[in-house]
N, C-alpha and C positions, 0 to 999 in steps of 0.2 A: 402435557405434550404427548401426542400420539406416537406410537412405536415407530412409525415410518416418517415422521416429520423431520425434515432436514434442518440442521443448525448451521448458521454462519457466524463466525467470529470476526469482528472488525477491530483492529488496533487503531488507536487515535480516533476512536469512535465518538468522542465528544467535540471534535473539531468540525469545522464547516463541511469539509469534504467527507470526513468520516460519517457525520450525521446524514448527509445526503446518500451515501452508500448504504447505510443501514435502512433508510427509508425505502430505497429502491429494491433492496433485497427482501424486505418485508412485503412489498407489493408483489414480488415474484413468488411469494409463498414460503419464504424461509423464516424460521425463528431466529432472531438476531441477538447476539451478545456483544456488547461493546466493551473494550478495554481502554482505560485512560488513566493517566497519572493523576489528574485532578477531577475527573468525572467519568461517566460511563457506568455500565452495569457492574463492572468489576474494576476496582482500583488496582493498577499495575504499574510498577516502576520498571520499565523495560531497559533501564541502564545496567541492570545486574542480571546475571544468569540465574541466580537463585530466585529472585523475585519473579522473573519471567516464567520459570518452571512452576513456581507456586501458583501463579495466575492460571496457567494451563491446567494444573491439577484441580483448581477450584472450578474451572469451566466444566471439566469432565465429571466432577463430583455432582454438580448442580444440574447438568443437562444431559450427561450420559454419552454424548457423541458430538463430533464436529465434522461437518461435511464440506464446508467452505471456510478457508482462512484468507482474509484480506488484510494485508499489512499496509496501513495508511499512516501509522505513526512515523514521525521523522523529527530529527533535530537539524535545524539549519543554522549552524554556528559558523559565522564568517571569519575566516583567517587567511591572510596572505602567507606566502611561504615563510617569510622572515618572522611571522608571529606564531608559527606552529609550536605547540607543546604536546607532549605525549598524552596527558590527561584529557585535554579538550578533544584531540583527534580521536582517542579511543571512545570517548562518550558518544560522539557522532556515529562511529562504526558500530558501537554496541546496540544502539537503538535502530539504526537504519539497516544494518546488515545482519548482526548476530541474533537479535531477538526473534526474527521470523524463523530462523533455523531451529532455535530451541522450541518454539511453538510447533513447528512442523514435525519435529521429532516426537512430540507428545501426541499430535493429532493424526499423523499418517497411519499408525497401526490400525486404527478404526476404519479409516478410509480404505485401506488395503483389504480389510476383512469384508467390507461392503462393496468393494470393487467400484467405488465412485469417490471422487474428491476433486476439489478445485482449490488451488493455491494461487492467489492473485496479489502481485506486488504493485504498489503505487510508486512508479519511478518518476522521471521528470524529463522534459525535453531539453533541460540544461545539459544533459549528457552529450548532446550533439552540438549545442551552441552555448557554452558557458558564458553567463552574462558578465563575469569578471573574475580576476584571479583570487579574490577573497572567498569565492565559493569552492575552493579546492577540496576541503573535507567532504562537503555535501555532494559535489559532482563525483568525486572518487567513490563515495558510498553507492551512488546510483549505478556506476559502472560495475562495481562488485555485484550489485543486485542482479544485473542482467546476466552476468556469468552464472550466478546461482540459478536463475530461471531456466537457462538452457541446459545446465547440467542436471538439475532435478527433473526436468521434463524427460530426459533420457532415462533416468533411474526409475521414475515412478509411472511412466506411461503404460507399461505392461500391466499395471494394477488398476487401470482406469482412472488415474489421477492426472489431471491437466495442470500445468504450471505456466502461468502467463503474467504479463505486466500491462499496466496502463500508464502512459507517460503524458500527464497533462502539461500544458503551458501555464504561464502565470494566470492564476485564477482569482477572480474578485471575491476575496474573503476578508474578514476582519484583520487577520494577520497580514495579508498582502497590503491592505490599506494602511496598516500601521507602519510599514517600512517603505512604502512607495507613495509619493504624492500623486494627485490626479494626473498631472502632466506625464509622469513616468508610466502610469498605467495606460494612458492614451497612446504613448509612444510604442508600447508593446503591441497594442491592438493594430497600430498602423503597419506593423511587420506581417500581420496575418493576411492570408488570402480572404478570409471571412472577417469582415470588419465589425466585430462585436466583441464585447468583453466575455471572457469565459466565466462560467458559473459552476459551482460544485456539482450541479446536476448533470453537467456534461461528462464529467469523470464517472459519476455514479451510474449513468446509463451504459457506459462501456463496461463497467464492472458487472452490472446485472446481465449483460449479454454473455460475457465470458463465464459467468456462473450458471448459465442456462444450458438446456439440452441442445439448443441450437448451435452451441460452440463446441460440441463434443469432439470435433475433428481438429480443434485448434490447441496446440501446446507449444511451448518454447518460443512464443511470439510476443511482440509488444505492440499495443495499439497506441499510436500517438494522437492525443486529443488536444490539439493546440491551435485550432482554427486555420491550419495550413501554414503556420509560421515555419515549421520544419517539414520539408518534403523528403521522404525516404522510402 
């Protein structure tokens, strides 16, 4: 790696959306490092603080720097209010909310030193239109995520670090197809202004833009990529 080559870390990098993000950032000139529990360049169990910090240390040891952090990993554990228990609730928050904070703690000192950095969260349009009560832990985690985006944008902006989010709608991925039948996927498309299924590359293109020099004046913002299902 050349001294000035920028490095992007993508959590959930072995999933369909994470893989598309890594490909898009590679095309933009970034060296990419994917973190995944079952795959990726570095195995990482983001449910625990210790394992998350260990993965961050491994990234820095192997690559020396991180310029872009994309948090795409997520747990979607469906629970209605009467089904909630502390362990399952905390597991969702640990991956969706806490893990990117521990990674940011590890990577932002280098970003501050270089006066450049991008932290990009993959949120969800379910934050504005929850599909059902069983998505309580997941939607709550995305709400917390947006609070983090805005607060970190204020804290880190003076050091050249932008903090943003991309909120995709229901995207055609193997996981989505495993929990939705074709009729359900078609019903979601019908709510969109643009009548086509969303694909992982839609989210990846938005991430690549936010990681680019062209987005250097954007921070504390969320780009909603859901075909116009959510207008805001």
